[in-house]
N, C-alpha and C positions, 0 to 999 in steps of 0.2 A: 615256309612255315616258321614261325618265329618261336623263340624260346618259352614264353608263357603258353603256348599251345600246346607244344610238348610236354610241358608240366602238367598241363590240364590231361592230357592223354595217360600221362603215368599214374596221375590221382584217379583216374575213372577204372584203372585196372585192378579188379578183384585179387587181394591176397597182397597188394604192394602197399605197405603201411608207411608212416611217417619216416622211420628211421631208414628205411630202405630207399625212399626218396631223398633223403638228406645225403646218403653217400653218393648218390648219383649226380645230385645238383653240386657236390664237392668236386667232381671230375674236372681236371684243368681242359680237357677237351671240349666242355662246352656241351648243351643239350642237343644240338643238332648232329652230333656224331652218333647218338643213340640208334640211328637209322640203320647205320652199318656197323654197329657194334658188334663183337662177337660174346658169347658166354664168359670166355676168358677173361676178356677186357673187363666186364662189369663184376666179375669175381675178384680181380685185383682191388677193387673198391669196396670190399666186404659185402657185396651183394650175395646171399645165398645162390647156391646152384639152381635149385628148381625155379626161383624168382628171375634168375637171370636168363635161364631158357624160355620162360613165358614171356618176359619183356621182348627179347630177341625175336619170337615167333609172332606176337600178335600186334607189337607197337609198331603201326604204319601211319604215313600220313593219310591215307584213305579211311583206315579205321577211326582215327581222330576225328575227321571230318564226320564221319556218319555219327559220331557220338555228339558232335557240337549241334548237328543237325535236328537231334531228338530233343535238346533242350531249347533251342529255337521254337520247335513246333509247340512246346508247353508255355513258351513266355517265361522260361528261368534264364536269369543270368549268371554270371560267373566271374569273380576277380580273382586273380592270383597275388601271391604275396608281392611281385615285382611290380604290380599295377598302382598309379596314385590313388586309385578309388579305395584301395586296401585300408581297413581302419588302424590310423596310426598307433594308438595305445596297443593294440592288439599285436601290432608287428614287433613290439618291444618285450613281448612274453618270451620265457624259454622255448616253447615248443608252439608257435604259432601255426596255424593251420596253412598247409600250401595253397589250398584252395579254398575259397568260399561260393557257396550256391546263393542265390538270393530271389526272392520275388518282392517287389515293392520299390521304396525308395534308398538305393544304396548310399546316397549321400547322408543319410542319418546316421552311419555308422561313423561319421567324421565329426558330427556336429558334438559339439560340448556345452553344458556338461550332460554326459551320460551315467545313469546311476541304475545299478542293478537293484532289484527287489525279489526276494527269495522266501521260500518257507515251506510248510510241511504241507503234504499232498491231501491230508484229512485235518483240516483245522477246526476250531470251536468257532463260535459265532463271534465272540471277541477278536478273533484272528480275522476273520473275514471282513469285519467293519473296519479294523484298523488298517489293512491291506488297503482296502478300497479307498478310505478316505486319504492315506497318506500318498498314495500313487496320484490321485487326483488332484491333491494339493501340489504335490511336486511338477504334475503336467501345466497346472497353471502357471507355475513360476518359470516356466521354460526348458525344463529338465526333460530329456528323453529317458523313459522307463524301461529297463530291459529285463526281461524275465526269459523263462523257460517254457512258457504255455503248458505245463503241467497242471494236473486237476489241483484243486485247492487254492493255496496263496496266490501262486503264479498267476493262475487264470484271473482272480480278484485285482490283481496289479494291474494288468493289461485293460481289464474292463475299466478300472478306475481311471487310467490314463485317457483311454478312448472317451469316457463320458464326460471328461473335461475339455473334449476338443482337442487333446494334446496329441503326443508322438510316443509311439511305444516300438519297441524291437524284440521280436521273439526268437529266441535261438532253439532250435530243435535237437532232439536227441535221436533223429530219424532223417530219413533222405528230405529234401526240400518238398517233395510231393507228395509225403506219407503224412498224413495230420494224425497226429496222437496226442491225447486220448480221442476218440472219434467224435464224442460229443462237442469237442470245440472246432468243428468244421466250420461254423458260422463265423466264430472268433478269429479263425485263421484267415478266413476270406476277407474280414474287415481288416485286419492287419496287412494282409496282402495289399488292399487298395489305400489305405491311411496311414501305413507305419511301414515298417520292414521284417520280412521273414529271413532269416540267416540259418544256415547248415553247411558243416564241413563234410557231409556225406553224400555221395552221388545218390541220383534218382533211384527210387524204389527200394532204398535200404529202410528194412522194417526196424522198427524201434525194439531193442533189446536191453537188459539191464547193463551191460559193460559198456554201452554207448553214451549212458546219460553222465558219468563221472567225467569223461572227456569234453562232453558238451559244457559242462559246468566251468572249465577253465576259459572256454570263450566267453561266457558270462562275465566272469571275473575280469577277463583280459581287455574287454571292451570297454570297460567303466572305470570311473574315477574312484568309484565306492561302492560296498555291497551292502544293503540294508535286509536283515535277517529279521522278518516280522514274527513268525512263530516256528518253532523247531523243537521236536523231541531231541533226545540223546543220539539218536541214529539216524536223523534225518540227511538226506542228501543235499539239503541246502548248506549244512555245515561243511561240505566238500569245497562247495563255492567259496564260503568264508576263508577256508584254509587256503586256497589257490588266492584269493586276495591278500591275504596275510604275507604269503610268500613272494608276491609281486610287489609288496609294498605299497599297496593300495589300501584305502580306509575301510573300515568295518564298523557297520553301526548296528545294534541290537535293540530292539523294541521289547522291554520287559512284558511279563505275563503274570499271572497267578502263581506264587512261590510252590504251591501244592500242584499244580496242573501239570501232569506228563508233558502236556504240548509246550511248555514253558521252559523245561529243563535246559535244551540245546542252547536257547538263547541265553539264559541265567550262567550258564557255564562261560559262554563267550565274556560275559561281563566280569565274572569272578576271576577269569584268567587275565584280564586287562587286555584283550584282543580286541575289544569292540568298544564304540562309545554309547553311553547310556543315550538313548533317543526316546523323547516323548512328543515331540513335536516337530513339524517340518523343517523349522528354522534352526533345530539342533543339526541337520544335515547341510543346510545352505550356507551356515556362518563359516564350514570350512571352505568354502570356494569362492565368497564374497571377492577376496582380492584378487582372484584369478579372472572371475567372469562378470564381474560387475552386478552381481546379482543382490543388489541392495533392496532391503526390505520395503523402502519407499516408491520401488519402481514396479514391485508387485501391485500395488493398490489391492490387495486382497488382503481377506482374513482366512486364516485355515478353515477348510469347510468341515474340519473335524470339532472347530467350536462351535459352527454354527448348527450342527445337524444332530439329533438325537434320534436314537431308535425308540420305537414304543415302549420297550422294557425300560429304556434308559430316562423316559420322560416320567414314567411312574415313580422311579426311585428318587429322581431330581424333584418331583413334587413332595413327596415324603420330607425329603432334607430341606426344601425351601421353607417348610411351616416352621422350624426351628432345628438348632443343631441336634444331630440325632447320632447315637451310638450305632455300632455294627450290630449288636444284639437286638437292639430295638428295631432297626430295619430288617433284620431277619423275621421277627414276628409279624411286622406290619405288613410286609410284601408277601410273605409265604413263599420266596424264593429259595432254592438249595443253597446250601452254604458256599459250595464251589461257585455256583453259578453267580450269586450276588457279590463276590469277591471281583469276577471278571467284569461284571456292570459297574461297580465301584471304580475299578482300575481304568474301564474305558472312560469314565465320567472324568477321572482324573486327567487322564492324558489330554483330553480334549478341554481341559482348563475349564470345566464347568463347577467342579467341586475341589474342595480340598480337606485332605484329611490332618486333623489336630492329634495333640496327645491324646492317649486314653481309647483310640478307634473311634473317634467323634468325628462326624463330617459335617461340614457347612458348604454353601453355595458360594461362590465367587463372585 
């Protein structure tokens, strides 16, 4: 039994965490000697007594083979940090997963460019629309969109990439066979067929709050950059952005209405200088043109954000098309609420449909 399978077995053992495995991997005797190791041998390498006892009792070749058979029956694959198929950018991070479980096309994790898109679980209509259009545009340009399959922005990002017949990777905060949230079952199955689903957690691991922050380091670690679409001050997506900053990866922030609670996280990233202001897809791609040849003339596309308007945006667009109009005039004519009108105008501005002039006057472009 080779070392990678012993590593898989260790990773499958409940209560054996990342640090314990690190101590064992660093033993000069090698992984094979674990089958004959004593508790005292493991303790010499900083493995706690209770965990050393557990490993000595349970870790056997037959137990490892039985675990592998369970994955085979469910059509789940795995790669270890020693495998060629392991995502190269993730291997460079401070605490890369020892084992990744997957369903789908594992080669996607090695394709570049990979860009993460994250945001709040409870987005506004503006956030949903922007997430969908940006993900679709990126996918059309050949970018693999990575997100966490959570409710809200994550879901829209995966859907946007798939709607453009592009590729997407979902990184789960649960076991690879546990769909969370449950309403994303059909999305999960589609990504398994047409993309890639990843998790560092063994089968049947149920989603719980402490797992998601660790999951976020994988999202940031897989990718060249992370786009924060919409996030409040306490959003978990800011954890992903923080990991990206610490890994010296790029962070992009899409602005939202300045008084919207759902925009405060992204606006704070911009205030701190931790993210690049991003209003169109090209703001992201221009960072990588020299590396990957993503030149605009090779796309032969226009941003879908500039081609599509929602019915509400159409109404406001028609009012502005008649003549230059102020915000207050739009507020009276459209009968939109103050905050919602701000969101619609910002969305039209990002889509390069309108332009704001001094005095809060708007014109079409």
